[in-house]
C-alpha positions in Angstrom: 164.0 0.6 -24.6 163.4 4.3 -25.1 163.6 6.2 -28.4 166.9 7.7 -27.2 168.3 4.3 -26.4 167.3 3.0 -29.8 168.9 6.0 -31.6 172.1 5.6 -29.5 172.3 1.9 -30.3 171.7 2.5 -34.0 174.3 5.2 -34.2 176.9 3.1 -32.3 176.4 0.2 -34.7 176.3 2.4 -37.8 179.5 4.1 -36.8 178.7 7.4 -38.4 176.1 10.1 -37.9 172.8 9.9 -39.7 169.9 12.3 -40.0 168.4 12.0 -36.5 164.8 12.4 -37.6 165.1 9.5 -40.0 166.9 7.4 -37.4 164.1 8.0 -34.8 161.5 7.0 -37.4 163.4 3.9 -38.2 164.0 2.7 -34.7 160.3 3.4 -33.9 159.3 1.4 -37.1 161.5 -1.4 -35.8 159.5 -1.3 -32.5 162.6 -0.5 -30.6 163.7 -4.1 -30.8 167.5 -4.2 -30.3 168.3 -7.0 -32.7 166.3 -5.4 -35.4 168.0 -2.1 -34.8 171.5 -3.7 -35.0 170.6 -5.6 -38.1 169.3 -2.5 -39.9 172.4 -0.6 -38.9 174.7 -3.4 -40.2 172.7 -3.6 -43.5 173.0 0.2 -44.0 176.7 0.3 -43.0 177.6 -2.5 -45.4 175.8 -0.9 -48.3 176.7 2.7 -47.7 176.6 5.1 -49.6 174.1 3.3 -51.9 171.7 2.8 -48.9 170.9 5.6 -46.5 168.7 5.4 -43.4 165.9 7.1 -45.3 166.2 4.7 -48.2 166.1 1.7 -45.8 163.0 3.1 -44.1 161.2 3.6 -47.4 161.9 0.0 -48.3 161.0 -1.3 -44.9 157.6 0.5 -45.1 156.7 -1.0 -48.5 155.1 -4.1 -46.8 155.6 -7.2 -44.8 157.4 -9.1 -47.6 160.0 -6.3 -48.1 160.3 -5.9 -44.4 161.1 -9.6 -43.9 163.6 -9.6 -46.8 165.5 -6.6 -45.3 165.7 -8.1 -41.9 166.9 -11.5 -43.3 169.8 -10.0 -45.2 173.2 -10.7 -43.9 174.6 -7.7 -42.2 178.1 -8.7 -41.7 179.6 -9.3 -38.4 177.0 -8.6 -35.7 179.1 -8.8 -32.6 178.0 -8.3 -29.1 179.3 -5.2 -27.3 
């Protein structure tokens, strides 16, 4: 998966536009893993406007424990497209 593919997937799942630079940083931090990208988008979408892409990225970068907690959170309905 390329960065562009990751950004496209993220924005499709988020359903709204987000700051592109932050989205690129996030999908790169998620190692361009589709499931992780979808999970992050669902988490942010469910918690908007209290959680932005930048806020999620900051929490994700805090360490392995925080990263694991974020990725384990229920993100709502993650349906296949």
